[in-house]
C-alpha positions in Angstrom: -0.2 -0.2 0.0 2.8 2.7 1.1 6.1 3.4 -0.1 9.0 5.5 0.6 10.9 6.6 -2.0 14.6 7.9 -1.8 16.0 6.0 1.2 15.4 6.9 4.7 14.2 4.4 7.9 11.3 4.3 9.5 11.1 5.1 13.4 8.2 2.9 15.3 5.1 2.6 13.9 3.1 1.2 15.9 -1.0 1.1 15.1 -2.7 -1.5 16.6 -6.1 -2.3 18.0 -8.4 -5.3 18.7 -11.3 -5.3 15.1 -14.4 -4.5 17.5 -12.5 -1.3 18.4 -11.5 -0.5 14.7 -15.3 -0.9 14.1 -16.7 1.3 16.6 -13.8 4.0 16.5 -13.8 3.9 12.3 -13.3 7.4 12.1 -11.0 8.6 14.9 -8.7 5.9 14.0 -8.0 5.9 11.0 -7.1 10.2 12.0 -5.2 9.0 14.4 -3.3 6.3 12.0 -2.4 9.4 9.7 -0.5 11.2 12.9 1.4 7.8 13.8 2.5 7.3 9.7 3.8 10.8 9.8 5.8 10.5 13.1 7.2 7.3 11.9 8.0 8.3 8.0 11.7 8.7 7.2 10.9 12.2 5.7 8.0 12.8 8.2 5.6 13.2 4.9 1.9 13.1 5.1 0.0 10.3 4.4 -1.2 10.2 0.6 -5.4 10.9 0.0 -5.4 6.5 -1.1 -3.7 5.7 2.1 -6.1 7.4 4.5 -9.4 6.1 2.0 -7.6 2.1 2.9 -7.3 3.0 6.6 -10.8 4.4 6.3 -12.3 1.9 4.4 -10.3 -0.8 4.1 -9.4 -1.7 7.4 -13.0 -1.4 8.1 -13.8 -3.7 5.5 -11.4 -6.2 7.0 -12.5 -5.3 10.8 -16.1 -5.9 10.6 -15.3 -9.4 8.7 -13.4 -10.4 11.6 -16.6 -8.5 14.2 -19.0 -10.6 11.8 -18.1 -14.3 12.5 -17.0 -13.2 16.7 -13.3 -12.5 15.9 -13.4 -9.2 17.5 -10.9 -9.5 19.8 -8.3 -10.1 16.9 -5.8 -7.7 17.1 -5.2 -5.9 13.9 -1.7 -4.0 13.3 -1.8 -1.2 10.3 1.3 -0.4 8.4 3.6 -2.9 10.9 6.8 -2.5 10.4 8.9 -5.5 10.0 11.9 -3.7 10.0 13.3 -0.2 9.8 14.8 -0.3 6.4 12.1 -2.0 4.8 8.3 -0.6 3.8 5.5 -1.6 6.2 3.0 -4.4 5.8 -0.4 -3.4 5.4 -2.3 -4.9 7.8 -0.7 -8.0 10.1 -3.7 -9.8 12.8 -2.8 -11.2 15.7 -4.4 -13.7 17.8 -5.0 -17.1 19.1 -5.4 -20.4 16.6 -8.3 -22.3 16.7 -5.8 -25.7 17.0 -3.9 -24.1 19.8 -0.7 -21.8 19.7 -0.9 -17.8 18.4 -1.9 -17.3 15.0 -0.9 -14.4 12.6 -1.6 -13.3 9.1 -0.5 -11.1 7.2 -3.2 -9.4 4.8 -2.8 -7.3 1.4 -5.0 -4.3 0.9 -5.8 -3.7 -2.5 -8.2 -0.7 -3.7 -8.2 -1.8 -7.2 -12.3 -1.1 -8.8 -10.3 -3.1 -11.9 -7.6 -5.1 -12.6 -6.1 -6.4 -16.4 -4.0 -10.2 -17.2 -0.7 -9.2 -17.6 0.2 -8.7 -21.3 3.8 -7.3 -22.6 1.6 -5.6 -25.6 1.2 -3.1 -22.6 4.5 -2.6 -22.2 7.5 -4.7 -20.2 8.4 -2.7 -17.3 8.4 -5.4 -14.2 8.5 -8.1 -16.5 11.2 -10.4 -15.7 14.0 -9.9 -18.0 13.5 -13.0 -19.8 10.1 -12.0 -21.4 11.0 -8.2 -21.7 13.8 -10.0 -24.4 10.9 -12.1 -26.0 9.6 -11.7 -28.8 7.3 -14.1 -29.2 4.4 -12.1 -27.3 4.6 -15.2 -24.8 5.5 -14.8 -20.7 7.0 -17.0 -18.7 5.4 -18.9 -15.7 6.2 -16.9 -13.4 5.0 -13.4 -15.2 1.7 -15.1 -16.6 0.1 -15.8 -12.7 2.9 -13.4 -10.7 1.8 -10.1 -12.6 -0.9 -8.6 -13.3 -1.5 -5.3 -15.0 -2.6 -1.8 -13.6 -4.4 0.8 -15.8 -4.5 3.2 -13.1 -0.6 2.9 -13.2 -0.3 1.9 -16.6 2.4 -0.8 -16.1 2.7 -4.2 -14.4 2.4 -5.0 -11.2 3.2 -8.2 -8.9 -0.2 -10.2 -8.1 -0.7 -9.3 -4.7 -0.6 -12.8 -3.6 3.2 -12.4 -4.1 3.3 -8.9 -2.3 1.8 -11.2 0.6 4.8 -13.9 0.3 7.3 -11.4 0.2 5.9 -9.9 3.4 5.7 -13.3 4.9 9.1 -14.1 4.2 10.1 -10.5 5.4 8.5 -11.9 9.5 9.8 -15.4 9.3 13.6 -13.8 8.6 13.2 -11.1 11.3 11.2 -12.2 13.8 12.3 -15.3 15.7 9.0 -16.2 17.0 8.3 -17.7 13.4 10.8 -20.5 13.7 8.7 -22.1 16.7 6.3 -24.4 14.8 3.1 -24.2 17.3 3.3 -20.7 16.1 0.8 -19.9 12.9 1.5 -17.8 10.3 -0.6 -17.6 7.3 -1.6 -14.6 4.7 -4.2 -13.3 2.1 -4.9 -10.9 -0.3 -8.2 -8.7 -0.1 -8.9 -6.3 -2.8 -12.5 -5.4 -1.6 -13.3 -2.8 -4.4 -13.1 -5.5 -7.1 -16.9 -6.0 -8.0 -16.6 -6.2 -11.9 -17.3 -10.1 -12.8 -14.7 -9.2 -15.6 -12.0 -9.1 -13.1 -12.6 -11.9 -10.9 -10.1 -14.1 -12.8 -7.2 -12.4 -10.1 -8.9 -14.9 -7.6 -8.6 -17.7 -10.0 -5.0 -18.0 -10.4 -2.9 -19.2 -7.1 0.9 -17.5 -7.6 1.8 -18.6 -4.4 0.6 -21.7 -2.6 -1.5 -21.3 0.7 -2.1 -17.8 -0.2 -5.6 -17.0 -1.4 -7.3 -13.7 -3.0 -10.5 -12.5 -2.0 -12.2 -9.7 -4.1 -15.9 -8.0 -2.9 -17.4 -10.8 -4.5 -15.9 -13.7 -2.0 -16.9 -12.3 1.6 -18.0 -15.8 2.6 -14.8 -17.1 1.6 -13.2 -14.1 3.2 -15.0 -15.2 6.6 -13.8 -18.6 5.9 -10.3 -18.1 6.2 -10.3 -15.7 8.8 -12.2 -18.8 11.2 -10.1 -21.0 9.9 -7.1 -19.0 11.2 -8.3 -17.6 14.8 -10.4 -18.6 17.7 -12.8 -16.1 19.6 -10.8 -16.7 22.5 -10.0 -13.5 24.2 -5.9 -13.3 24.6 -4.1 -10.6 23.8 -0.5 -13.1 23.9 0.2 -12.9 20.1 -0.3 -8.8 20.0 2.2 -9.0 22.7 4.6 -11.3 21.1 4.1 -9.2 18.0 5.1 -6.4 19.8 8.3 -8.0 21.5 9.3 -9.1 18.0 12.5 -8.9 16.2 15.5 -11.4 16.1 18.8 -10.3 16.7 19.7 -9.7 12.6 23.0 -7.3 13.2 25.9 -8.2 14.9 25.6 -7.0 19.1 29.2 -5.7 18.8 28.0 -3.3 16.4 25.3 -2.3 18.7 26.5 -2.3 22.2 27.2 1.8 22.5 22.9 1.9 21.2 22.5 -1.1 24.4 23.8 0.6 27.2 22.4 4.3 26.1 18.9 3.0 26.2 18.2 2.9 21.9 18.7 0.0 19.5 17.5 -2.4 17.0 17.4 -5.4 19.1 14.3 -6.2 20.5 13.9 -8.4 23.9 10.8 -11.0 23.7 9.4 -13.5 25.9 11.7 -14.6 28.9 14.4 -12.0 27.7 11.7 -9.0 28.9 11.1 -11.2 31.9 14.4 -11.4 32.9 15.5 -7.6 32.3 12.0 -6.4 33.9 12.7 -8.7 37.1 16.5 -7.3 37.5 15.4 -3.9 37.3 12.4 -4.4 39.8 15.0 -5.2 42.4 17.2 -2.9 41.5 14.0 -0.3 42.3 12.6 -1.8 45.3 14.5 -4.1 47.1 12.7 -6.4 48.8 13.3 -7.1 52.9 14.7 -10.8 53.7 17.1 -12.2 51.7 19.1 -11.0 49.1 17.8 -12.0 45.6 20.8 -13.2 42.8 19.7 -13.8 39.1 21.3 -16.8 37.9 20.3 -16.4 34.2 20.8 -19.7 32.0 20.9 -20.5 28.6 22.6 -22.2 25.6 24.9 -20.1 23.1 22.9 -17.2 21.4 20.0 -16.8 23.5 20.5 -13.5 24.4 22.8 -13.6 27.6 25.1 -10.7 26.6 22.3 -8.8 25.0 20.8 -8.8 28.2 23.6 -8.2 30.5 23.8 -5.3 28.6 20.5 -3.9 28.5 19.8 -4.2 32.2 23.8 -2.4 32.9 22.5 0.3 30.2 18.5 0.5 31.8 20.3 1.0 35.1 22.7 3.7 34.5 20.3 5.3 32.6 18.4 5.6 35.7 21.3 6.7 37.8 22.2 3.5 39.6 25.7 2.4 40.1 26.1 -0.8 38.1 28.8 -2.5 36.4 29.7 -5.1 34.4 32.1 -8.0 34.7 33.0 -11.3 33.2 34.5 -14.1 32.6 36.0 -14.0 29.5 39.0 -11.6 28.5 38.0 -11.1 25.2 34.3 -10.4 25.1 34.4 -8.2 27.9 37.0 -6.6 25.9 35.0 -5.9 22.7 31.7 -4.6 24.9 34.4 -2.3 26.6 35.2 -0.8 23.5 31.5 -0.5 22.1 30.6 1.0 25.3 30.3 4.4 24.1 30.3 6.9 26.9 29.8 4.1 29.7 33.6 2.0 29.3 34.3 2.7 32.5 31.9 0.6 34.3 33.1 -2.2 32.3 35.8 -4.0 35.0 37.8 -6.6 36.5 36.4 -8.8 39.2 39.5 -8.1 40.7 39.0 -4.2 41.0 35.4 -5.1 42.1 36.9 -7.2 45.2 39.4 -4.7 45.8 38.0 -1.5 45.1 34.0 -1.7 45.9 32.3 -1.9 49.4 29.9 -4.4 50.5 26.4 -3.6 48.7 28.3 -0.8 47.0 27.0 -1.4 43.5 23.0 -1.2 42.6 23.5 -3.8 40.4 26.5 -6.4 39.2 26.5 -8.0 36.0 28.5 -11.1 35.9 28.5 -12.4 31.6 30.3 -15.4 31.1 30.1 -17.1 34.8 30.7 -20.5 33.5 34.9 -19.2 32.6 34.9 -17.8 36.1 38.3 -19.0 38.0 37.3 -20.6 41.7 39.1 -17.1 42.6 39.6 -13.9 41.6 42.7 -13.3 39.8 44.9 -11.0 38.4 47.4 -12.5 35.0 48.5 -15.8 36.9 47.5 -18.4 39.6 50.3 -16.1 41.7 48.2 -13.2 41.9 44.9 -14.5 42.6 43.0 -14.1 46.3 42.5 -16.8 48.6 40.2 -15.0 50.6 37.2 -15.0 49.5 35.8 -16.9 46.2 34.9 -15.2 42.5 31.1 -15.8 43.9 31.3 -14.3 46.8 32.7 -11.3 45.6 30.0 -10.8 43.2 27.1 -11.4 45.7 28.6 -9.7 48.3 29.9 -6.2 46.7 26.2 -5.4 45.0 22.4 -4.8 46.4 21.4 -7.1 42.7 23.7 -9.3 41.7 23.0 -10.8 38.4 25.1 -14.2 36.7 25.0 -15.2 33.3 25.7 -18.6 32.7 26.1 -21.4 30.4 26.8 -25.0 31.4 27.9 -26.2 28.0 30.2 -23.4 27.4 32.8 -25.1 30.4 35.7 -25.5 28.7 38.9 -25.9 30.9 39.7 -27.5 34.4 39.6 -24.1 35.9 36.5 -22.7 34.2 35.3 -23.9 38.1 31.7 -22.9 38.0 28.8 -25.2 36.7 25.0 -24.0 37.1 24.6 -26.0 40.0 28.1 -25.5 41.7 27.6 -22.0 41.5 23.5 -21.6 43.2 25.0 -24.1 45.8 27.8 -21.3 46.4 24.8 -18.4 46.1 22.9 -20.1 48.4 25.6 -20.8 50.9 26.1 -17.3 51.1 22.5 -17.0 52.5 21.0 -15.3 49.5 18.1 -16.4 47.6 18.4 -17.9 43.8 16.4 -16.6 41.5 16.7 -18.8 38.4 15.8 -18.0 34.9 16.0 -20.2 31.6 16.1 -18.5 28.2 15.4 -21.3 25.7 15.1 -19.2 22.7 18.1 -18.6 19.7 18.9 -15.3 19.1 21.7 -16.1 17.2 22.0 -17.7 14.3 19.5 -15.4 12.6 17.5 -16.3 15.6 17.6 -20.2 14.0 16.1 -22.5 16.7 16.5 -25.4 14.1 20.5 -24.6 13.8 20.9 -24.5 17.4 18.8 -27.9 18.3 20.7 -29.5 15.6 24.0 -29.0 17.0 22.9 -29.8 20.6 22.3 -33.2 19.1 25.2 -33.6 17.0 27.6 -33.0 20.2 25.3 -35.0 22.5 26.3 -38.0 20.0 22.4 -37.8 18.6 22.7 -36.4 15.4 19.4 -35.7 13.5 19.2 -34.7 9.6 19.5 -31.2 8.3 16.5 -30.5 6.9 16.9 -26.8 5.8 14.4 -26.5 2.9 10.8 -27.0 3.8 8.5 -25.6 0.9 6.3 -23.2 3.1 8.9 -22.6 5.8 13.1 -22.7 4.5 15.1 -22.5 7.4 17.1 -18.7 7.3 20.5 -20.4 9.0 22.9 -21.8 6.0 25.0 -25.0 6.9 27.6 -26.6 4.4 30.3 -28.7 4.6 33.3 -29.4 3.0 36.1 -31.8 2.4 39.0 -29.0 1.4 39.6 -26.6 4.7 40.6 -24.3 1.6 37.5 -24.4 -0.4 36.0 -23.5 3.0 38.2 -20.3 3.0 37.3 -19.7 -0.6 33.8 -19.3 0.4 34.2 -17.3 3.2 36.3 -15.0 1.4 33.6 -14.4 -0.8 31.5 -13.6 2.1 34.1 -11.3 3.3 34.7 -9.4 -0.4 30.5 -9.1 -0.7 30.8 -7.0 2.9 30.1 -9.7 5.7 31.9 -10.7 9.0 33.7 -14.0 8.1 36.0 -16.0 10.7 37.7 -19.2 10.7 38.4 -20.9 13.7 39.8 -24.4 14.7 40.0 -26.5 17.5 43.0 -26.4 19.9 44.4 -29.4 17.9 47.9 -27.3 17.3 50.8 -26.0 19.0 50.6 -22.1 19.3 54.0 -21.4 18.3 54.0 -17.8 17.1 52.4 -14.8 19.2 53.2 -12.4 15.9 49.8 -14.3 13.6 52.0 -14.7 11.0 53.4 -18.6 11.2 51.3 -21.2 9.9 50.9 -23.1 12.7 47.0 -24.8 12.1 47.9 -27.3 8.9 45.1 -29.5 8.8 45.5 -30.7 5.7 48.6 -30.8 2.9 49.4 -27.7 1.1 47.2 -25.1 3.0 48.3 -24.0 6.7 47.6 -20.4 8.5 48.5 -19.0 11.7 46.8 -18.9 14.8 45.5 -15.4 16.0 48.0 -13.0 17.7 49.1 -12.7 20.8 47.9 -9.0 22.4 51.2 -7.3 22.2 52.9 -7.5 18.7 53.7 -5.7 16.0 52.5 -6.6 12.7 50.9 -4.9 10.8 47.6 -5.6 10.0 46.8 -7.7 12.1 44.7 -7.8 14.8 45.0 -8.2 18.8 44.0 -11.5 20.3 41.2 -10.0 22.0 40.0 -8.0 18.8 40.4 -11.0 16.0 37.1 -11.5 16.5 35.9 -7.9 15.1 38.6 -6.1 13.9 39.8 -5.7 10.1 42.3 -8.4 9.4 41.2 -11.7 11.1 40.3 -13.3 8.8 43.7 -13.9 7.9 44.3 -15.9 11.0 42.8 -19.2 12.3 40.8 -18.3 15.5 40.5 -20.4 18.9 37.8 -20.6 21.2 39.8 -18.1 24.2 39.1 -15.6 21.0 35.9 -16.1 19.6 33.7 -17.3 22.8 31.2 -15.0 23.6 31.6 -13.0 20.4 29.8 -13.7 17.0 30.0 -13.0 13.1 28.0 -13.2 10.0 30.1 -16.1 8.6 32.1 -18.8 10.4 34.4 -22.0 9.6 34.7 -24.2 11.6 38.3 -26.6 11.3 37.6 -30.3 13.5 40.8 -31.7 14.2 41.8 -35.6 15.1 40.9 -34.6 18.9 37.0 -35.4 18.3 36.0 -37.8 15.9 33.0 -39.5 15.0 33.7 -43.2 15.4 31.0 -46.0 15.5 28.0 -44.0 16.4 29.5 -42.2 18.9 32.2 -39.2 19.5 35.9 -40.8 20.1 38.7 -38.7 21.5 42.7 -38.8 20.6 44.5 -36.9 23.9 47.4 -36.9 21.9 45.9 -34.1 19.5 44.7 -31.9 22.3 47.5 -29.0 22.4 45.4 -27.1 25.1 45.0 -26.7 28.8 42.2 -28.7 28.6 44.3 -31.7 28.3 45.0 -31.3 32.1 41.4 -32.7 32.7 42.4 -36.1 33.9 39.0 -38.3 32.6 38.6 -39.0 29.4 34.6 -38.8 30.0 34.9 -35.4 31.0 37.8 -34.2 28.6 35.4 -35.4 25.8 32.6 -33.4 26.9 34.8 -30.1 27.3 36.2 -31.0 23.6 32.1 -31.4 22.9 31.8 -27.8 24.3 34.3 -26.2 22.8 33.0 -27.4 19.4 29.7 -26.6 20.1 30.9 -22.8 21.2 32.7 -22.4 17.8 30.0 -24.1 15.9 27.8 -21.4 17.0 29.4 -17.9 16.5 27.9 -17.2 13.2 24.4 -15.6 12.7 23.9 -16.2 8.9 26.0 -19.4 8.4 28.8 -22.0 9.1 31.0 -24.2 7.0 32.3 -27.2 8.8 35.3 -29.0 7.9 36.9 -32.1 9.7 40.3 -33.9 9.2 38.5 -37.2 9.3 36.7 -38.9 6.6 33.9 -40.7 8.7 32.9 -37.2 10.2 32.5 -36.1 7.2 30.7 -38.3 5.9 28.3 -38.1 8.8 27.4 -34.5 7.9 27.3 -35.8 4.0 24.7 -38.5 5.4 22.7 -36.0 7.7 22.0 -34.0 4.7 24.1 -31.2 4.8 24.9 -29.2 1.5 28.4 -29.7 0.3 30.4 -27.1 -0.9 
């Protein structure tokens, strides 16, 4: 319906009401929509007369249809903005599905009173390149049913159902909740002014399976569509979920400054909103009784660092004393560097132990608590404190302490705190544990499918990679290759296209060089690359270790779990060495290839678990796609058998 020309991005455009209210207050709400539209438009342009007519008439028709079939409680979102850079969707309906679960429907509205079949003799603009060049006057199948000729525009345009498909794809791409197979999403086009019998052919073609087109002559069909998609249950849960909306489609490190200063494109959903709300309520209104200590757990990519930054930013922006510490040096330093105007609030646990009095802070968030050593330390074990544990420092120094933990990311013998041990230590300090578990993936373009696949793979219960469902294709891309050089070539093409890309490896090779130039990592004959450099080196164009994942030049070296953990990039390659291979239906350990400090772990069972954790970390750093390469032929065969496309 609405188009933005000349670029620009929309600000928040949120106009939504139950259908029954839209029917009851037709005139007032159409004027209100116009005001909201103008305020949100990139150029603050006034709504066109056609837009206003649509809001006054087309919306009323949709809302009336809902009310007629006792669905007046379904929320109608008008000009719904999926992403700041995209044009809004005419209408998104939100309610409960008759089979249970949340239900949403995209409705494309058209004021058209007439329409004609596509005809290249009337102009070839908007047709595909093949049809533009054709001399026979015939159209390809896509243009024949996917285009229409609009005489009022004097050009061809997309069939409304194709526009619906584009909007459905955008919702799936940018909204993590649609990864959930129990959330229903459908779409339809509605041409409520199209009464001419000669124009009804437009509803008799179906360019997109499952997306019907209704005209003014099909009011019963429209109402049947609505009743099959929504139930009369009075529940606003779907509307609230849509307001929570967007997945993390950009890198966290690009948004740190915006997050801690209170304005960002990231939106929290479900448990994320609940977690920050509970923490901030405790900061604002401390209750009598035992101190509440929040333990927020979740797998890689569930938003732990995002929540830590959000809570820190909210507290600081409201004038509270707050600090951020982390068990990971590289992730802490990257987050600190991006926190414009708030860098001093990112500190080390040792500094908190030495300089902060008991309850001297209103809020203390500890990211990556699973990587904390048993006691605060600086630089080496020789400089550790022996009078109190890392957990006791965090619990005692703040009125509201918050730990973010993932037991599946413990890697080394000195990673002291499992979730269970952490909770027991807090309780031993006479504090009350408030556990919150995050269960929705925000990384991997919000791909719950990929996250679940990685869990099963590394647990020794691999499942097929089925990414190409006809109706709901998986947005995350996964490949495997039998050549490290091919992996590098593919990722280089992503880097050349302007995306961030990195290669990582299991720690199966000695780190003999600190300059990032000597090719230590040699998984195949004729191909070797250096490990990431040390923090202090003088090699031009090579980032220091802690900034390997985020600074230009990092693609030239291989990152390890130390430099990748807690950080992310758009595309990633993972080199699996002979330390962990697939043999006879399970993961097999080869201690001779373990070249990291994990070798200090005596138990083969625990070491195998930690290696699986390490590869799990490396596999879940990417937000768009991952390439897997194993030196072991049997492991590569496993990838093939699981249906992963080969590069």
